[in-house]
Steps between C-alpha positions, in 0.01 A plus 500: 500500500782739586670433168173574318464832682859585407445397139202736483737787576429550870835573670607534863504880468134494398409294807697733731330804347159337538576435869601860559191624318277275711656643818433851368141420401442340840636803686310736271176312556548518874575874493199568278278294732590735786322781314209293366150503634411261780325256264795437267781513757493129595488397134800721415693357796428143387603587144830638630567184698406280203732683260774505767502121502608497134843647578657187659376291209655732244827523697516120517429472129771757435752297700408181316526671162833653602639154576369373165663793320834435673494134400430597140805729483749227593 
């Protein structure tokens, strides 16, 4: 599966960038929820937590792709 993802052009840098973006979106969602009305505040908080859980997955994928890329350069 990892080789297929790599063959499709997805590189470790893309995964790292996606992880950083998900951290930013999570933090942004949380900040925005502080100013939202009372009805949407819990939903915005849950969205921030949900998106925040993507970061470790993308970082792990980035590490795995990095190892694959290093093996390919030898």
